[in-house]
ROGUMAR-311362 format. One record per residue (C-alpha): residue number from 1; x, y negated, z; residue in one letter. Coordinates in steps of 0.5 Angstrom, whole numbers. Last residue first. Layout:
ROGUMAR-311362
> num;x;y;z;residuo
> NUM;X;Y;Z;A .
...
END
This chain:
ROGUMAR-311362
> num;x;y;z;residuo
> 538;-37;-38;37;D .
> 537;-38;-38;45;M .
> 536;-33;-33;46;G .
> 535;-28;-36;42;R .
> 534;-28;-42;46;V .
> 533;-27;-39;53;S .
> 532;-21;-34;50;R .
> 531;-18;-41;48;L .
> 530;-19;-45;55;R .
> 529;-16;-39;59;D .
> 528;-11;-39;53;L .
> 527;-9;-46;55;L .
> 526;-10;-46;63;P .
> 525;-5;-40;62;E .
> 524;0;-44;59;V .
> 523;1;-49;65;L .
> 522;3;-43;69;E .
> 521;8;-41;63;D .
> 520;12;-47;64;I .
> 519;13;-45;71;R .
> 518;15;-39;70;G .
> 517;21;-41;64;S .
> 516;21;-42;57;M .
> 515;16;-37;55;S .
> 514;12;-41;51;H .
> 513;15;-41;43;A .
> 512;13;-34;40;I .
> 511;6;-34;43;Y .
> 510;5;-42;42;A .
> 509;6;-40;34;F .
> 508;1;-35;34;R .
> 507;-5;-38;39;V .
> 506;-3;-45;34;L .
> 505;-4;-42;27;G .
> 504;-11;-38;28;K .
> 503;-13;-44;32;M .
> 502;-10;-48;25;C .
> 501;-15;-43;21;R .
> 500;-21;-44;25;F .
> 499;-20;-52;25;I .
> 498;-20;-52;17;Q .
> 497;-26;-47;18;E .
> 496;-30;-52;22;E .
> 495;-28;-57;18;S .
> 494;-25;-63;21;H .
> 493;-24;-69;27;E .
> 492;-19;-73;29;V .
> 491;-13;-71;34;S .
> 490;-13;-64;32;F .
> 489;-9;-65;27;F .
> 488;-3;-68;31;Q .
> 487;-4;-61;35;L .
> 486;-3;-57;29;I .
> 485;4;-61;28;A .
> 484;6;-59;35;M .
> 483;5;-52;34;A .
> 482;8;-51;27;L .
> 481;15;-55;31;E .
> 480;15;-50;36;T .
> 479;14;-44;32;A .
> 478;19;-47;27;V .
> 477;26;-46;31;D .
> 476;23;-40;34;D .
> 475;22;-36;28;F .
> 474;15;-35;24;V .
> 473;14;-28;23;K .
> 472;9;-26;29;S .
> 471;10;-19;31;L .
> 470;5;-14;31;A .
> 469;5;-7;35;G .
> 468;-1;-9;39;R .
> 467;-5;-14;36;P .
> 466;-5;-22;38;M .
> 465;-12;-25;41;L .
> 464;-16;-21;45;E .
> 463;-9;-18;49;A .
> 462;-6;-24;48;F .
> 461;-6;-26;56;D .
> 460;-6;-20;58;R .
> 459;1;-18;55;T .
> 458;2;-12;50;R .
> 457;9;-10;50;E .
> 456;12;-10;43;M .
> 455;13;-6;37;K .
> 454;16;-8;31;V .
> 453;14;-4;25;T .
> 452;7;-8;24;K .
> 451;12;-13;22;V .
> 450;6;-20;22;E .
> 449;4;-25;18;K .
> 448;-3;-27;20;I .
> 447;0;-34;22;A .
> 446;4;-36;17;L .
> 445;-2;-34;12;N .
> 444;-7;-39;16;Y .
> 443;-1;-45;17;I .
> 442;0;-44;9;I .
> 441;-8;-45;9;A .
> 440;-9;-51;14;T .
> 439;-3;-54;9;G .
> 438;-9;-53;3;R .
> 437;-14;-57;6;D .
> 436;-10;-62;8;Q .
> 435;-7;-63;2;L .
> 434;-15;-63;-1;L .
> 433;-16;-68;4;P .
> 432;-11;-73;3;N .
> 431;-9;-77;9;D .
> 430;-3;-72;10;S .
> 429;-2;-68;16;L .
> 428;-3;-61;14;L .
> 427;1;-62;7;A .
> 426;7;-64;10;T .
> 425;7;-59;16;V .
> 424;5;-53;11;A .
> 423;11;-56;6;V .
> 422;16;-57;11;K .
> 421;16;-50;14;T .
> 420;16;-46;7;T .
> 419;22;-51;8;V .
> 418;25;-48;13;R .
> 417;23;-41;13;I .
> 416;26;-41;6;N .
> 415;33;-43;9;S .
> 414;36;-51;9;L .
> 413;43;-52;12;P .
> 412;44;-60;14;S .
> 411;49;-64;10;T .
> 410;43;-66;5;T .
> 409;45;-69;-2;H .
> 408;45;-63;-6;P .
> 407;42;-57;-2;A .
> 406;46;-53;4;T .
> 405;44;-46;3;W .
> 404;42;-41;9;E .
> 403;39;-34;9;S .
> 402;33;-35;13;I .
> 401;28;-31;9;Y .
> 400;20;-33;10;L .
> 399;18;-35;3;L .
> 398;21;-28;1;W .
> 397;17;-25;4;E .
> 396;11;-28;2;S .
> 395;13;-26;-5;S .
> 394;14;-19;-2;S .
> 393;8;-18;1;G .
> 392;3;-20;-5;N .
> 391;-2;-26;-4;E .
> 390;2;-30;0;F .
> 389;5;-34;-6;L .
> 388;-1;-37;-8;N .
> 387;-1;-42;-2;C .
> 386;6;-44;-4;M .
> 385;4;-46;-11;F .
> 384;-3;-49;-8;L .
> 383;2;-53;-4;A .
> 382;6;-56;-10;L .
> 381;0;-56;-14;A .
> 380;-2;-62;-9;E .
> 379;4;-64;-7;Q .
> 378;6;-65;-15;E .
> 377;-1;-70;-15;S .
> 376;1;-74;-9;V .
> 375;7;-76;-12;P .
> 374;13;-73;-9;L .
> 373;18;-76;-4;R .
> 372;14;-72;2;D .
> 371;15;-66;-2;I .
> 370;23;-66;-3;N .
> 369;24;-59;1;H .
> 368;20;-56;-5;A .
> 367;25;-57;-10;Y .
> 366;30;-55;-6;N .
> 365;26;-49;-5;M .
> 364;25;-47;-13;L .
> 363;32;-49;-16;V .
> 362;35;-45;-10;H .
> 361;40;-44;-14;D .
> 360;43;-37;-12;R .
> 359;37;-34;-10;R .
> 358;33;-36;-16;D .
> 357;33;-29;-20;Q .
> 356;30;-27;-13;H .
> 355;24;-31;-14;L .
> 354;23;-29;-22;I .
> 353;24;-22;-19;L .
> 352;18;-23;-13;I .
> 351;14;-25;-19;V .
> 350;12;-18;-19;D .
> 349;6;-18;-15;D .
> 348;2;-23;-20;K .
> 347;-1;-29;-15;L .
> 346;5;-33;-15;A .
> 345;4;-33;-23;A .
> 344;-2;-37;-23;A .
> 343;1;-42;-18;A .
> 342;7;-42;-23;L .
> 341;2;-45;-29;V .
> 340;0;-50;-23;T .
> 339;7;-52;-22;L .
> 338;8;-53;-30;L .
> 337;1;-57;-30;Q .
> 336;4;-62;-25;V .
> 335;11;-62;-28;R .
> 334;9;-64;-34;L .
> 333;3;-69;-32;R .
> 332;8;-73;-28;D .
> 331;13;-73;-35;N .
> 330;12;-80;-36;S .
> 329;14;-82;-28;P .
> 328;22;-79;-30;K .
> 327;24;-75;-24;D .
> 326;26;-69;-29;D .
> 325;29;-64;-24;N .
> 324;23;-60;-24;L .
> 323;23;-61;-32;W .
> 322;30;-58;-32;K .
> 321;29;-53;-27;A .
> 320;24;-50;-30;I .
> 319;27;-49;-36;F .
> 318;33;-46;-33;L .
> 317;29;-42;-30;L .
> 316;27;-38;-36;F .
> 315;34;-38;-39;N .
> 314;35;-31;-37;D .
> 313;29;-29;-41;G .
> 312;21;-28;-38;L .
> 311;18;-21;-41;A .
> 310;21;-18;-36;W .
> 309;16;-20;-31;S .
> 308;12;-16;-34;G .
> 307;5;-18;-40;E .
> 306;-1;-21;-38;D .
> 305;-2;-23;-44;D .
> 304;-4;-30;-40;I .
> 303;1;-31;-35;V .
> 302;7;-27;-37;Y .
> 301;7;-27;-45;Q .
> 300;5;-34;-45;K .
> 299;11;-35;-40;L .
> 298;15;-32;-45;E .
> 297;12;-36;-51;S .
> 296;14;-43;-47;M .
> 295;21;-41;-45;S .
> 294;22;-40;-54;Q .
> 293;18;-48;-54;H .
> 292;23;-50;-48;D .
> 291;29;-48;-52;D .
> 290;26;-51;-59;D .
> 289;27;-57;-55;Q .
> 288;21;-61;-51;G .
> 287;18;-68;-51;V .
> 286;12;-68;-54;K .
> 285;10;-61;-55;V .
> 284;12;-60;-48;I .
> 283;6;-64;-46;C .
> 282;1;-60;-50;E .
> 281;4;-53;-48;A .
> 280;2;-55;-41;L .
> 279;-5;-57;-42;S .
> 278;-6;-50;-46;E .
> 277;-2;-47;-40;Y .
> 276;-8;-50;-34;E .
> 275;-13;-48;-40;K .
> 274;-11;-41;-40;K .
> 273;-10;-41;-33;V .
> 272;-17;-43;-31;D .
> 271;-14;-44;-24;I .
> 270;-19;-45;-17;L .
> 269;-21;-38;-18;D .
> 268;-15;-35;-15;K .
> 267;-14;-40;-9;Y .
> 266;-10;-37;-3;V .
> 265;-12;-35;3;I .
> 264;-9;-29;6;P .
> 263;-13;-22;8;P .
> 262;-11;-20;15;E .
> 261;-9;-12;13;R .
> 260;-13;-7;15;P .
> 259;-12;-4;22;A .
> 258;-8;2;22;K .
> 257;-10;9;21;P .
> 256;-9;13;28;T .
> 255;-2;17;30;G .
> 254;1;11;33;E .
> 253;-3;5;35;E .
> 252;-4;0;30;S .
> 251;-12;2;29;G .
> 250;-14;2;36;D .
> 249;-11;-5;37;L .
> 248;-16;-7;31;A .
> 247;-22;-3;34;S .
> 246;-21;-6;41;N .
> 245;-21;-14;39;A .
> 244;-27;-12;34;E .
> 243;-31;-9;40;S .
> 242;-28;-14;45;A .
> 241;-32;-19;40;D .
> 240;-37;-16;40;A .
> 239;-38;-16;47;M .
> 238;-36;-24;47;K .
> 237;-43;-25;43;K .
> 236;-47;-21;47;E .
> 235;-45;-24;53;S .
> 234;-47;-32;50;V .
> 233;-53;-29;47;S .
> 232;-55;-27;41;T .
> 231;-62;-31;38;S .
> 230;-60;-37;34;S .
> 229;-53;-33;31;S .
> 228;-57;-27;29;S .
> 227;-57;-29;22;S .
> 226;-51;-33;21;N .
> 225;-47;-27;24;R .
> 224;-50;-22;20;E .
> 223;-49;-26;14;Q .
> 222;-42;-26;16;Q .
> 221;-41;-19;17;L .
> 220;-44;-17;10;Q .
> 219;-39;-22;6;K .
> 218;-33;-20;11;K .
> 217;-35;-12;9;A .
> 216;-37;-14;1;K .
> 215;-30;-17;2;K .
> 214;-26;-11;5;K .
> 213;-30;-6;0;E .
> 212;-27;-10;-5;L .
> 211;-21;-11;-3;K .
> 210;-21;-3;-2;E .
> 209;-22;-1;-9;V .
> 208;-17;-5;-11;K .
> 207;-13;-2;-7;E .
> 206;-15;4;-9;L .
> 205;-15;3;-17;I .
> 204;-7;1;-16;T .
> 203;-5;7;-12;N .
> 202;-8;12;-17;R .
> 201;-5;8;-22;R .
> 200;2;8;-18;E .
> 199;1;16;-18;E .
> 198;0;16;-25;L .
> 197;5;13;-27;K .
> 196;10;18;-22;F .
> 195;7;23;-25;S .
> 194;9;22;-32;D .
> 193;16;20;-30;R .
> 192;16;26;-27;R .
> 191;14;30;-33;A .
> 190;18;26;-38;D .
> 189;25;27;-33;E .
> 188;23;34;-33;I .
> 187;22;36;-41;A .
> 186;28;32;-42;R .
> 185;32;36;-37;E .
> 184;29;42;-41;L .
> 183;31;39;-47;A .
> 182;38;38;-45;V .
> 181;39;44;-42;A .
> 180;36;48;-49;G .
> 179;41;44;-53;P .
> 178;47;46;-47;S .
> 177;50;41;-43;P .
> 176;57;39;-44;A .
> 175;62;40;-40;R .
> 174;66;39;-34;N .
> 173;62;33;-30;V .
> 172;55;36;-32;S .
> 171;49;31;-30;R .
> 170;45;31;-23;R .
> 169;39;27;-24;G .
> 168;37;24;-17;G .
> 167;32;18;-20;D .
> 166;38;13;-21;L .
> 165;42;18;-25;D .
> 164;48;21;-21;L .
> 163;55;23;-23;P .
> 162;58;23;-16;L .
> 161;64;18;-16;V .
> 160;71;19;-17;P .
> 159;72;13;-20;I .
> 158;77;13;-26;G .
> 157;70;13;-31;G .
> 156;73;9;-36;Q .
> 155;71;3;-32;S .
> 154;76;6;-27;S .
> 153;82;6;-31;S .
> 152;82;-2;-32;A .
> 151;81;-3;-24;S .
> 150;86;2;-23;L .
> 149;91;-2;-28;S .
> 148;89;-9;-24;N .
> 147;90;-5;-17;L .
> 146;97;-4;-20;L .
> 145;98;-10;-22;P .
> 144;96;-13;-15;Q .
> 143;100;-9;-11;L .
> 142;106;-14;-10;S .
> 141;101;-19;-8;Q .
> 140;98;-14;-3;G .
> 139;105;-13;0;F .
> 138;105;-21;1;P .
> 137;98;-22;4;T .
> 136;93;-26;2;S .
> 135;92;-20;-3;L .
> 134;89;-16;2;V .
> 133;84;-21;6;E .
> 132;82;-23;-2;T .
> 131;80;-16;-3;P .
> 130;77;-15;5;L .
> 129;71;-22;4;D .
> 128;66;-18;1;L .
> 127;66;-13;8;I .
> 126;68;-18;13;H .
> 125;62;-21;10;Q .
> 124;57;-16;13;P .
> 123;52;-14;8;I .
> 122;48;-21;6;S .
> 121;40;-21;8;N .
> 120;34;-23;3;G .
> 119;30;-17;5;C .
> 118;30;-12;-2;L .
> 117;34;-17;-7;F .
> 116;39;-20;-3;Q .
> 115;41;-13;0;A .
> 114;41;-10;-8;I .
> 113;46;-16;-10;E .
> 112;50;-14;-3;N .
> 111;50;-6;-4;S .
> 110;52;-9;-12;F .
> 109;58;-13;-10;T .
> 108;60;-7;-4;N .
> 107;61;-3;-10;C .
> 106;65;-7;-14;N .
> 105;66;-13;-17;H .
> 104;72;-17;-16;R .
> 103;78;-13;-13;L .
> 102;76;-6;-17;L .
> 101;73;-9;-22;D .
> 100;67;-5;-26;Y .
> 99;64;-9;-32;A .
> 98;65;-3;-36;D .
> 97;60;1;-33;P .
> 96;55;-4;-34;R .
> 95;53;-7;-27;F .
> 94;52;-14;-30;T .
> 93;47;-12;-36;S .
> 92;44;-5;-37;D .
> 91;45;-2;-30;A .
> 90;42;-9;-27;L .
> 89;36;-9;-32;G .
> 88;36;-2;-30;Q .
> 87;36;-4;-22;V .
> 86;30;-9;-23;Y .
> 85;26;-4;-26;D .
> 84;27;1;-21;V .
> 83;26;-4;-16;F .
> 82;19;-5;-19;I .
> 81;16;1;-19;S .
> 80;19;2;-12;F .
> 79;14;-3;-9;P .
> 78;18;-9;-6;I .
> 77;15;-9;2;Q .
> 76;22;-10;4;T .
> 75;25;-8;11;V .
> 74;32;-10;15;G .
> 73;40;-9;13;L .
> 72;41;-3;18;P .
> 71;48;-1;18;H .
> 70;50;5;19;I .
> 69;57;7;19;Q .
> 68;63;12;18;N .
> 67;58;14;13;P .
> 66;58;22;12;Q .
> 65;61;25;6;G .
> 64;65;22;1;L .
> 63;64;25;-4;I .
> 62;57;23;-3;T .
> 61;51;26;-1;E .
> 60;50;21;7;G .
> 59;43;20;4;P .
> 58;41;23;-3;L .
> 57;44;20;-9;C .
> 56;45;15;-13;S .
> 55;48;11;-19;T .
> 54;50;5;-22;I .
> 53;56;5;-26;G .
> 52;61;11;-27;E .
> 51;67;6;-25;G .
> 50;63;5;-19;G .
> 49;57;3;-16;F .
> 48;52;4;-10;F .
> 47;44;7;-9;Y .
> 46;43;12;-3;E .
> 45;36;15;-3;R .
> 44;29;16;1;G .
> 43;26;10;-1;Y .
> 42;32;6;1;V .
> 41;39;6;3;V .
> 40;45;3;0;V .
> 39;51;4;-1;G .
> 38;58;2;1;T .
> 37;65;3;0;H .
> 36;70;0;6;W .
> 35;78;0;6;I .
> 34;79;1;14;G .
> 33;80;-3;20;D .
> 32;85;-8;18;I .
> 31;91;-11;22;Q .
> 30;95;-16;19;K .
> 29;103;-15;16;G .
> 28;101;-11;10;L .
> 27;105;-4;12;I .
> 26;106;-4;19;A .
> 25;99;-7;21;A .
> 24;96;-3;16;S .
> 23;98;3;19;M .
> 22;93;6;24;L .
> 21;87;3;22;Q .
> 20;88;4;15;A .
> 19;89;11;15;M .
> 18;81;12;19;G .
> 17;80;15;13;R .
> 16;83;11;7;T .
> 15;76;10;4;L .
> 14;72;8;9;D .
> 13;65;8;9;Y .
> 12;60;4;10;I .
> 11;52;6;9;H .
> 10;47;0;9;L .
> 9;41;0;11;C .
> 8;33;-1;8;V .
> 7;28;1;12;A .
> 6;21;1;8;I .
> 5;15;-4;10;T .
> 4;8;-3;7;E .
> 3;4;-9;6;D .
> 2;2;-7;-1;E .
> 1;0;0;0;M .
END
C-alpha cells in the first residue's frame, strides 16, 4: 500500500579484513580503520556497483561474506516498481560498467546515490572521504598510477563481484550458457515480469477501491452527524468519539490490521490540467526557444497523455529552473501557469523521480524559500503545488527531508522541512483568503504525517487525540514555529473547517514541543483538558 514503509540499511565491508586497521599507520602515516565496500539493502536484496555494473544478491551473500557493519539509513515509501525503473536508468547512464572508477565513481558513490533517492539520507561521510584521505598521504600519491590502472581494468570486468541481475538472476561466469538455457531464462524472466505487472495492477485496483470506500464512508458519517446533531447529547457524542479513538488505537497494535491512513487535503478537482497546460503553452510560444518547446512536449506526455516520468528528458529541470528564476514581471503569468501544471503533476505517484533529480541544485525548494518575496498569484500556485505533493507517501516524505544545503545569497542552512514550514506559515498568516485556506491544508497534512513503524508509549494526555505507535514527522526545530503560527492565526475569526485543520496541527505540534520541564507540563495540562472538552462538544 501507499503508506507502507520499507527499511533501508547499508552493509559495510572491509576489503582488507582488518589489515588496514593494523598496518595503515605504519604504511600510510595515518590510521585508517578499513577500505570500505558498501551495498544498500532494501526490498529484500542487496544492491551494489562494481566493474560489472549495478548488480544485486540476497543480503550478505556477496563474495565478501557477512558485513562488518550494518548501518540503518532510514525508511522509504517509494514503490518497488519505481525503484527498479530508477536503478535501471542509472545502469544505462551514470553507473554503466565502463563508468566504474576505483577512486572517484565506485560502490560507495552508488550507495550514496541510492540512499538519497530512497530516504533522503547520505551514507557515512568517512566512507565517501576515504579515497581523498588515502591519496593525501605520500604513500597514497605514489600508489595513484597503480590505482588508476586497476580502475581501468575494473571497467573491463576485473573487480570480483557476483554477476547478478537486478532482480536476482545469476549469470554463468566461466562458460557461455546453452541456447536452451538462454530460452529458459528468458521464459522465466517473462513470467516473473508478467506476474509482477499483474500484482502491481491488482494493488492499484485495490487501492482505488479502498479510496472510494473511504470517501463513501466519510460522506455517510458526515450525513449521519448532520442529521443527528440536534438530538445527540454531549455524553453520547463523547462515547462515539471514544469508540472512534479506541478503534484507531486497536488498529495500530501489532498483529491487528492497521487503521486507515488519514487522507491528506489535496486539490485534485481544482485543476483543469489540459486548460492550464494550454495557457502555459501560449506563454511559452511568445518568449520560449526551441529547447523550451521540447520540454513542453515532454510535459504534455507526462501530465496529459499520462505517460510515466520517463517522458521527461534530462534538461526538463533546467527548463523549470529557467522560468522559475526569471523574475521579469512580464512573465508572472507564465510562472503561475507552470506552477499550476506542476501541481497537477504532484498528484502522480512517480513524481518523486522528478523531485529526486533536483536534490543537487534544489531549484524547487530554493524558489519556495523565497515565497514571501513572490507576487500573491505565485504564492497561491506554489502553495497549491506543496499541498498536492502530500498525495503520495514518497513525495510527502521528500517535503520533510532534513538534509541541509546552503542556498545562493543566504548564510543559514536550509532543508526541505524548513522550507515546507516557511511556506505553511507564510500562507497561513497571509491576508489572502485563498492562501490562508491552502496554508491550513498544509498544516493539516503535516499534522497527519506519521511514521507507523516507530513505537512509543501512549501518554494519558494524548490517548484520545493521537494514535498509539504514531510519531509526528515534524521535527523539534519547526514544531514550535508551526504551533506559534497557529496560535497567531486563531487571533481572528475563521471557518470551522480551517479551525479544525489547525487544531489538528496544534495538538500534534504541541505534543512534540511541550515536554521541556515539569512546570511547563503543568501549564500544558489545562490546555489539553480544554482541547478534550472542545472535542466532546463538537
